[in-house]
PDB file of N, CA, C and O in Angstrom:
ATOM      1  N   MET A   1     -12.070  75.910 -87.268  1.00  0.00           N
ATOM      2  CA  MET A   1     -11.339  76.852 -86.413  1.00  0.00           C
ATOM      3  C   MET A   1     -11.029  76.200 -85.068  1.00  0.00           C
ATOM      4  O   MET A   1      -9.885  76.201 -84.613  1.00  0.00           O
ATOM      5  N   TYR A   2     -12.049  75.652 -84.448  1.00  0.00           N
ATOM      6  CA  TYR A   2     -11.851  75.023 -83.137  1.00  0.00           C
ATOM      7  C   TYR A   2     -10.918  73.836 -83.242  1.00  0.00           C
ATOM      8  O   TYR A   2     -10.078  73.605 -82.372  1.00  0.00           O
ATOM      9  N   LYS A   3     -11.080  73.078 -84.332  1.00  0.00           N
ATOM     10  CA  LYS A   3     -10.231  71.895 -84.513  1.00  0.00           C
ATOM     11  C   LYS A   3      -8.772  72.327 -84.682  1.00  0.00           C
ATOM     12  O   LYS A   3      -7.863  71.700 -84.136  1.00  0.00           O
ATOM     13  N   ASN A   4      -8.563  73.384 -85.430  1.00  0.00           N
ATOM     14  CA  ASN A   4      -7.202  73.876 -85.632  1.00  0.00           C
ATOM     15  C   ASN A   4      -6.586  74.324 -84.317  1.00  0.00           C
ATOM     16  O   ASN A   4      -5.409  74.082 -84.051  1.00  0.00           O
ATOM     17  N   TRP A   5      -7.401  74.983 -83.497  1.00  0.00           N
ATOM     18  CA  TRP A   5      -6.913  75.463 -82.201  1.00  0.00           C
ATOM     19  C   TRP A   5      -6.507  74.283 -81.332  1.00  0.00           C
ATOM     20  O   TRP A   5      -5.457  74.300 -80.688  1.00  0.00           O
ATOM     21  N   LYS A   6      -7.355  73.255 -81.323  1.00  0.00           N
ATOM     22  CA  LYS A   6      -7.050  72.063 -80.521  1.00  0.00           C
ATOM     23  C   LYS A   6      -5.757  71.414 -81.012  1.00  0.00           C
ATOM     24  O   LYS A   6      -4.913  71.015 -80.210  1.00  0.00           O
ATOM     25  N   THR A   7      -5.608  71.313 -82.318  1.00  0.00           N
ATOM     26  CA  THR A   7      -4.404  70.701 -82.879  1.00  0.00           C
ATOM     27  C   THR A   7      -3.167  71.516 -82.500  1.00  0.00           C
ATOM     28  O   THR A   7      -2.116  70.959 -82.185  1.00  0.00           O
ATOM     29  N   GLY A   8      -3.308  72.834 -82.536  1.00  0.00           N
ATOM     30  CA  GLY A   8      -2.183  73.701 -82.191  1.00  0.00           C
ATOM     31  C   GLY A   8      -1.747  73.485 -80.755  1.00  0.00           C
ATOM     32  O   GLY A   8      -0.553  73.414 -80.463  1.00  0.00           O
ATOM     33  N   VAL A   9      -2.717  73.382 -79.860  1.00  0.00           N
ATOM     34  CA  VAL A   9      -2.402  73.172 -78.445  1.00  0.00           C
ATOM     35  C   VAL A   9      -1.737  71.821 -78.259  1.00  0.00           C
ATOM     36  O   VAL A   9      -0.773  71.695 -77.504  1.00  0.00           O
ATOM     37  N   LEU A  10      -2.251  70.812 -78.946  1.00  0.00           N
ATOM     38  CA  LEU A  10      -1.679  69.466 -78.840  1.00  0.00           C
ATOM     39  C   LEU A  10      -0.232  69.477 -79.319  1.00  0.00           C
ATOM     40  O   LEU A  10       0.653  68.933 -78.659  1.00  0.00           O
ATOM     41  N   LEU A  11       0.001  70.100 -80.473  1.00  0.00           N
ATOM     42  CA  LEU A  11       1.357  70.169 -81.015  1.00  0.00           C
ATOM     43  C   LEU A  11       2.285  70.890 -80.046  1.00  0.00           C
ATOM     44  O   LEU A  11       3.421  70.471 -79.826  1.00  0.00           O
ATOM     45  N   TYR A  12       1.783  71.982 -79.468  1.00  0.00           N
ATOM     46  CA  TYR A  12       2.594  72.764 -78.537  1.00  0.00           C
ATOM     47  C   TYR A  12       2.982  71.919 -77.330  1.00  0.00           C
ATOM     48  O   TYR A  12       4.137  71.921 -76.904  1.00  0.00           O
ATOM     49  N   LEU A  13       2.001  71.192 -76.779  1.00  0.00           N
ATOM     50  CA  LEU A  13       2.268  70.359 -75.607  1.00  0.00           C
ATOM     51  C   LEU A  13       3.252  69.253 -75.950  1.00  0.00           C
ATOM     52  O   LEU A  13       4.163  68.963 -75.175  1.00  0.00           O
ATOM     53  N   ILE A  14       3.067  68.631 -77.117  1.00  0.00           N
ATOM     54  CA  ILE A  14       3.949  67.530 -77.523  1.00  0.00           C
ATOM     55  C   ILE A  14       5.376  68.048 -77.701  1.00  0.00           C
ATOM     56  O   ILE A  14       6.336  67.410 -77.267  1.00  0.00           O
ATOM     57  N   MET A  15       5.506  69.213 -78.343  1.00  0.00           N
ATOM     58  CA  MET A  15       6.835  69.780 -78.555  1.00  0.00           C
ATOM     59  C   MET A  15       7.476  70.122 -77.218  1.00  0.00           C
ATOM     60  O   MET A  15       8.665  69.880 -77.009  1.00  0.00           O
ATOM     61  N   ASP A  16       6.676  70.690 -76.310  1.00  0.00           N
ATOM     62  CA  ASP A  16       7.189  71.059 -74.996  1.00  0.00           C
ATOM     63  C   ASP A  16       7.689  69.824 -74.262  1.00  0.00           C
ATOM     64  O   ASP A  16       8.764  69.836 -73.662  1.00  0.00           O
ATOM     65  N   LEU A  17       6.897  68.757 -74.315  1.00  0.00           N
ATOM     66  CA  LEU A  17       7.272  67.519 -73.635  1.00  0.00           C
ATOM     67  C   LEU A  17       8.520  66.923 -74.259  1.00  0.00           C
ATOM     68  O   LEU A  17       9.422  66.475 -73.551  1.00  0.00           O
ATOM     69  N   SER A  18       8.573  66.919 -75.595  1.00  0.00           N
ATOM     70  CA  SER A  18       9.720  66.315 -76.277  1.00  0.00           C
ATOM     71  C   SER A  18      10.996  67.080 -75.945  1.00  0.00           C
ATOM     72  O   SER A  18      12.067  66.487 -75.815  1.00  0.00           O
ATOM     73  N   VAL A  19      10.877  68.391 -75.810  1.00  0.00           N
ATOM     74  CA  VAL A  19      12.056  69.198 -75.469  1.00  0.00           C
ATOM     75  C   VAL A  19      12.531  68.853 -74.062  1.00  0.00           C
ATOM     76  O   VAL A  19      13.729  68.719 -73.816  1.00  0.00           O
ATOM     77  N   LEU A  20      11.575  68.711 -73.142  1.00  0.00           N
ATOM     78  CA  LEU A  20      11.931  68.377 -71.762  1.00  0.00           C
ATOM     79  C   LEU A  20      12.569  67.001 -71.704  1.00  0.00           C
ATOM     80  O   LEU A  20      13.572  66.798 -71.019  1.00  0.00           O
ATOM     81  N   LEU A  21      11.977  66.049 -72.432  1.00  0.00           N
ATOM     82  CA  LEU A  21      12.493  64.686 -72.399  1.00  0.00           C
ATOM     83  C   LEU A  21      13.827  64.605 -73.125  1.00  0.00           C
ATOM     84  O   LEU A  21      14.687  63.795 -72.779  1.00  0.00           O
ATOM     85  N   ASP A  22      13.992  65.464 -74.145  1.00  0.00           N
ATOM     86  CA  ASP A  22      15.212  65.450 -74.943  1.00  0.00           C
ATOM     87  C   ASP A  22      16.424  65.817 -74.098  1.00  0.00           C
ATOM     88  O   ASP A  22      17.483  65.201 -74.214  1.00  0.00           O
ATOM     89  N   SER A  23      16.260  66.822 -73.252  1.00  0.00           N
ATOM     90  CA  SER A  23      17.418  67.294 -72.483  1.00  0.00           C
ATOM     91  C   SER A  23      17.240  67.012 -71.007  1.00  0.00           C
ATOM     92  O   SER A  23      16.428  67.651 -70.337  1.00  0.00           O
ATOM     93  N   SER A  24      17.990  66.066 -70.507  1.00  0.00           N
ATOM     94  CA  SER A  24      17.949  65.784 -69.075  1.00  0.00           C
ATOM     95  C   SER A  24      18.531  66.987 -68.327  1.00  0.00           C
ATOM     96  O   SER A  24      18.230  67.206 -67.154  1.00  0.00           O
ATOM     97  N   ALA A  25      19.361  67.757 -69.019  1.00  0.00           N
ATOM     98  CA  ALA A  25      19.924  68.962 -68.407  1.00  0.00           C
ATOM     99  C   ALA A  25      18.803  69.947 -68.106  1.00  0.00           C
ATOM    100  O   ALA A  25      18.831  70.631 -67.083  1.00  0.00           O
ATOM    101  N   GLY A  26      17.816  70.020 -68.994  1.00  0.00           N
ATOM    102  CA  GLY A  26      16.674  70.907 -68.774  1.00  0.00           C
ATOM    103  C   GLY A  26      15.922  70.498 -67.520  1.00  0.00           C
ATOM    104  O   GLY A  26      15.558  71.343 -66.702  1.00  0.00           O
ATOM    105  N   LEU A  27      15.687  69.194 -67.370  1.00  0.00           N
ATOM    106  CA  LEU A  27      14.993  68.701 -66.179  1.00  0.00           C
ATOM    107  C   LEU A  27      15.833  68.981 -64.942  1.00  0.00           C
ATOM    108  O   LEU A  27      15.302  69.340 -63.891  1.00  0.00           O
ATOM    109  N   HIS A  28      17.132  68.819 -65.071  1.00  0.00           N
ATOM    110  CA  HIS A  28      18.044  69.055 -63.954  1.00  0.00           C
ATOM    111  C   HIS A  28      17.962  70.517 -63.508  1.00  0.00           C
ATOM    112  O   HIS A  28      17.911  70.811 -62.314  1.00  0.00           O
ATOM    113  N   ASN A  29      17.949  71.429 -64.489  1.00  0.00           N
ATOM    114  CA  ASN A  29      17.867  72.853 -64.172  1.00  0.00           C
ATOM    115  C   ASN A  29      16.530  73.182 -63.533  1.00  0.00           C
ATOM    116  O   ASN A  29      16.467  73.987 -62.604  1.00  0.00           O
ATOM    117  N   LEU A  30      15.450  72.561 -64.026  1.00  0.00           N
ATOM    118  CA  LEU A  30      14.123  72.785 -63.465  1.00  0.00           C
ATOM    119  C   LEU A  30      14.107  72.369 -62.003  1.00  0.00           C
ATOM    120  O   LEU A  30      13.555  73.064 -61.150  1.00  0.00           O
ATOM    121  N   TYR A  31      14.717  71.235 -61.731  1.00  0.00           N
ATOM    122  CA  TYR A  31      14.766  70.701 -60.366  1.00  0.00           C
ATOM    123  C   TYR A  31      15.472  71.685 -59.432  1.00  0.00           C
ATOM    124  O   TYR A  31      15.022  71.926 -58.311  1.00  0.00           O
ATOM    125  N   HIS A  32      16.585  72.250 -59.912  1.00  0.00           N
ATOM    126  CA  HIS A  32      17.344  73.173 -59.083  1.00  0.00           C
ATOM    127  C   HIS A  32      16.620  74.505 -58.924  1.00  0.00           C
ATOM    128  O   HIS A  32      16.721  75.148 -57.879  1.00  0.00           O
ATOM    129  N   LEU A  33      15.884  74.923 -59.966  1.00  0.00           N
ATOM    130  CA  LEU A  33      15.105  76.156 -59.869  1.00  0.00           C
ATOM    131  C   LEU A  33      14.054  76.003 -58.784  1.00  0.00           C
ATOM    132  O   LEU A  33      13.830  76.913 -57.986  1.00  0.00           O
ATOM    133  N   LYS A  34      13.412  74.843 -58.762  1.00  0.00           N
ATOM    134  CA  LYS A  34      12.370  74.581 -57.770  1.00  0.00           C
ATOM    135  C   LYS A  34      12.972  74.638 -56.369  1.00  0.00           C
ATOM    136  O   LYS A  34      12.376  75.211 -55.456  1.00  0.00           O
ATOM    137  N   ASN A  35      14.141  74.052 -56.202  1.00  0.00           N
ATOM    138  CA  ASN A  35      14.786  74.024 -54.884  1.00  0.00           C
ATOM    139  C   ASN A  35      15.225  75.426 -54.458  1.00  0.00           C
ATOM    140  O   ASN A  35      15.194  75.766 -53.276  1.00  0.00           O
ATOM    141  N   ARG A  36      15.629  76.224 -55.428  1.00  0.00           N
ATOM    142  CA  ARG A  36      16.126  77.560 -55.116  1.00  0.00           C
ATOM    143  C   ARG A  36      14.998  78.444 -54.580  1.00  0.00           C
ATOM    144  O   ARG A  36      15.213  79.276 -53.700  1.00  0.00           O
ATOM    145  N   PHE A  37      13.787  78.249 -55.128  1.00  0.00           N
ATOM    146  CA  PHE A  37      12.682  79.116 -54.737  1.00  0.00           C
ATOM    147  C   PHE A  37      11.893  78.572 -53.554  1.00  0.00           C
ATOM    148  O   PHE A  37      11.046  79.268 -52.995  1.00  0.00           O
ATOM    149  N   SER A  38      12.168  77.336 -53.175  1.00  0.00           N
ATOM    150  CA  SER A  38      11.487  76.802 -51.988  1.00  0.00           C
ATOM    151  C   SER A  38      12.272  77.209 -50.742  1.00  0.00           C
ATOM    152  O   SER A  38      13.503  77.186 -50.754  1.00  0.00           O
ATOM    153  N   PRO A  39      11.583  77.575 -49.683  1.00  0.00           N
ATOM    154  CA  PRO A  39      12.238  78.066 -48.465  1.00  0.00           C
ATOM    155  C   PRO A  39      13.149  77.030 -47.821  1.00  0.00           C
ATOM    156  O   PRO A  39      13.764  77.304 -46.791  1.00  0.00           O
TER     157      PRO A  39
END
């Protein structure tokens, strides 16, 4: 059970990272979101 949970988290993180790395547009939008909310 614990091993499965760890694997699930790892897969989730890897997928999240791959999605971010896949789209530079995503990173670009993140950058602008950060700037928009900073004073």
